[in-house]
C-alpha positions as CSV (number, residue, x, y, z in Angstrom):
1,M,250.8,-119.1,49.1
2,E,251.2,-122.6,47.7
3,Q,250.9,-124.0,51.2
4,K,247.6,-122.2,51.8
5,I,246.2,-123.6,48.6
6,T,247.3,-127.2,49.5
7,K,245.8,-126.8,53.0
8,A,242.5,-125.5,51.5
9,F,242.6,-128.4,49.0
10,N,243.0,-130.9,51.9
11,Y,240.0,-129.4,53.7
12,W,237.9,-129.8,50.6
13,K,239.0,-133.4,50.3
14,W,238.0,-134.0,54.0
15,L,234.7,-132.2,53.5
16,W,233.9,-134.4,50.4
17,L,234.8,-137.5,52.4
18,V,232.4,-136.5,55.3
19,V,229.6,-135.5,52.9
20,F,230.1,-138.8,51.0
21,C,230.1,-140.9,54.3
22,G,226.9,-139.1,55.3
23,F,225.2,-139.9,52.0
24,F,226.5,-143.4,52.0
25,Y,225.1,-143.9,55.4
26,L,221.7,-142.7,54.1
27,M,221.9,-145.1,51.2
28,L,223.0,-148.0,53.4
29,D,220.0,-147.1,55.7
30,I,217.7,-147.2,52.7
31,T,219.2,-150.6,51.6
32,L,218.8,-152.2,55.0
33,R,215.1,-151.4,54.9
34,Y,214.9,-154.1,52.1
35,I,216.3,-156.9,54.4
36,P,214.7,-159.3,54.6
37,Y,213.5,-159.9,51.1
38,R,209.7,-159.1,51.2
39,P,207.2,-157.9,48.6
40,D,205.9,-155.0,50.8
41,S,209.1,-153.4,52.2
42,A,209.3,-149.7,52.2
43,F,208.9,-148.2,48.6
44,L,207.4,-151.6,47.4
45,Q,204.2,-150.7,49.4
46,I,203.3,-148.3,46.6
47,K,204.4,-150.7,43.8
48,Q,202.1,-153.6,44.7
49,H,200.6,-153.6,41.2
50,E,204.1,-154.2,39.7
51,V,205.1,-156.7,42.4
52,T,202.0,-158.8,41.8
53,S,201.5,-158.4,38.0
54,V,204.9,-157.8,36.4
55,S,206.9,-161.0,36.1
56,G,210.5,-160.5,37.4
57,Y,209.8,-157.1,38.9
58,L,210.6,-158.0,42.5
59,P,213.9,-159.9,42.0
60,L,215.1,-157.2,39.6
61,F,214.1,-154.5,42.1
62,Y,216.0,-156.2,44.8
63,L,219.0,-156.8,42.5
64,H,219.1,-153.0,41.8
65,V,218.8,-152.1,45.5
66,Y,221.4,-154.5,46.8
67,S,223.9,-153.8,44.0
68,A,223.7,-150.1,44.3
69,I,225.6,-150.0,47.7
70,F,228.5,-151.8,46.1
71,V,228.5,-149.4,43.1
72,L,228.8,-146.4,45.5
73,I,231.7,-148.0,47.6
74,A,233.6,-149.2,44.6
75,G,233.0,-146.0,42.6
76,F,234.0,-143.6,45.4
77,T,237.5,-145.3,45.6
78,Q,238.1,-144.7,41.8
79,F,238.8,-140.9,42.0
80,N,241.5,-140.9,44.7
81,D,244.8,-140.0,43.2
82,T,246.7,-141.5,46.1
83,L,245.0,-144.8,45.8
84,L,245.6,-144.9,42.0
85,K,249.3,-144.0,42.3
86,R,250.3,-146.0,45.3
87,Y,248.0,-149.0,45.0
88,P,247.1,-149.5,41.3
89,K,246.0,-153.1,42.0
90,V,243.4,-151.9,44.5
91,H,242.2,-149.3,42.0
92,R,241.8,-152.1,39.4
93,L,240.0,-154.5,41.8
94,F,237.5,-151.9,42.9
95,G,237.2,-150.7,39.3
96,K,236.3,-154.2,38.2
97,I,233.7,-154.5,41.0
98,Y,232.2,-151.2,39.9
99,V,232.1,-152.1,36.3
100,Y,230.8,-155.7,36.6
101,T,228.2,-154.5,39.1
102,V,227.0,-151.6,36.9
103,L,227.0,-153.6,33.6
104,F,225.5,-156.9,34.9
105,C,223.3,-155.9,37.8
106,A,222.5,-152.3,38.6
107,A,222.1,-150.7,35.2
108,P,220.1,-153.5,33.5
109,S,217.8,-153.9,36.5
110,G,217.5,-150.1,36.7
111,L,216.3,-150.1,33.1
112,F,213.7,-152.7,33.9
113,I,212.4,-150.9,37.0
114,G,212.7,-147.6,35.2
115,Y,210.2,-148.7,32.6
116,H,207.7,-149.2,35.6
117,A,208.6,-145.9,37.3
118,N,205.9,-143.8,38.9
119,G,205.3,-140.3,37.5
120,G,204.1,-141.0,34.0
121,F,205.8,-141.0,30.7
122,S,208.4,-138.3,31.5
123,A,209.6,-140.2,34.6
124,K,209.9,-143.4,32.7
125,V,211.8,-141.9,29.8
126,S,214.2,-140.1,32.4
127,F,214.9,-143.3,34.3
128,I,215.4,-145.3,31.1
129,L,217.7,-142.6,29.7
130,L,219.6,-142.6,33.0
131,G,220.1,-146.3,32.9
132,T,221.1,-146.4,29.3
133,L,223.6,-143.6,29.7
134,W,225.0,-145.1,32.9
135,F,225.5,-148.5,31.1
136,S,227.0,-146.8,28.0
137,F,229.5,-144.5,29.8
138,T,230.7,-147.4,32.0
139,L,231.1,-149.6,28.9
140,L,232.9,-146.8,27.0
141,G,235.1,-146.1,30.0
142,I,236.3,-149.7,30.1
143,L,236.8,-149.9,26.4
144,Q,239.0,-146.8,26.6
145,I,241.3,-148.2,29.2
146,Y,241.8,-151.3,27.1
147,K,242.9,-148.9,24.3
148,K,245.3,-147.3,26.9
149,N,243.4,-144.0,26.5
150,R,243.5,-142.9,30.3
151,I,242.0,-139.5,29.7
152,A,239.0,-140.7,27.9
153,H,238.7,-143.6,30.4
154,Q,238.7,-141.1,33.3
155,N,236.1,-138.9,31.6
156,F,233.7,-141.7,30.8
157,M,234.1,-143.2,34.3
158,L,233.5,-139.8,35.9
159,R,230.3,-139.5,33.8
160,S,229.3,-143.1,34.9
161,F,229.9,-142.3,38.6
162,A,228.0,-139.0,38.3
163,L,225.0,-141.0,37.1
164,A,225.4,-143.5,39.9
165,F,225.5,-140.7,42.4
166,S,222.2,-139.5,41.1
167,A,220.6,-142.0,43.4
168,I,221.9,-139.9,46.3
169,T,220.9,-136.7,44.6
170,L,217.4,-138.0,44.1
171,R,217.1,-138.8,47.8
172,L,218.5,-135.5,48.8
173,W,216.0,-133.6,46.6
174,K,213.2,-135.8,48.1
175,V,214.3,-134.8,51.6
176,I,214.5,-131.1,50.6
177,L,211.1,-131.1,48.9
178,V,209.4,-133.0,51.7
179,F,210.9,-130.4,54.1
180,L,209.9,-127.5,52.1
181,S,206.4,-128.7,51.4
182,G,206.0,-129.5,55.1
183,N,207.1,-125.9,56.1
184,C,204.8,-124.5,53.3
185,L,201.9,-126.5,54.6
186,A,202.7,-125.5,58.2
187,G,202.8,-121.9,57.2
188,M,199.2,-122.3,55.8
189,D,197.9,-123.4,59.2
190,S,198.7,-120.2,60.9
């Protein structure tokens, strides 16, 4: 019985890895759309008011986009027990990359561009809250490990990565909603 549970658990690990790689590819594809640095790439086409009239919007937007990919890679490695037990130095290195990138690049730039989000007041509040919690949970997680409180550290960092992963969730919902709205509209034509 125990062997069946272990085997099923291994399948879930592999499934999670495949799913993560798929979403990582999606995020990498999105990030690559912003190379080279231009004021009218992809999503920026609908943000021309901010690009032309909000000082600092463009560099902070690009900082957010480029740093996000490092956050996902570094964050994904942090929840692997094998890596943590066998290679604690690698865990610490990727953890530092994650923390520094979130605290000094991704979350602050996310707060700034969140203030200029499309979708009205509720969208702005949601993105600002997301950025604030992301920054806070990351900072609290790092403070807990300095206090040698591993459980609290794990919990805060899990919350932090869940918020980082919301970037993927947002894109997934966008794909689903576009697909559903397309099918709904296609059904109206018949």
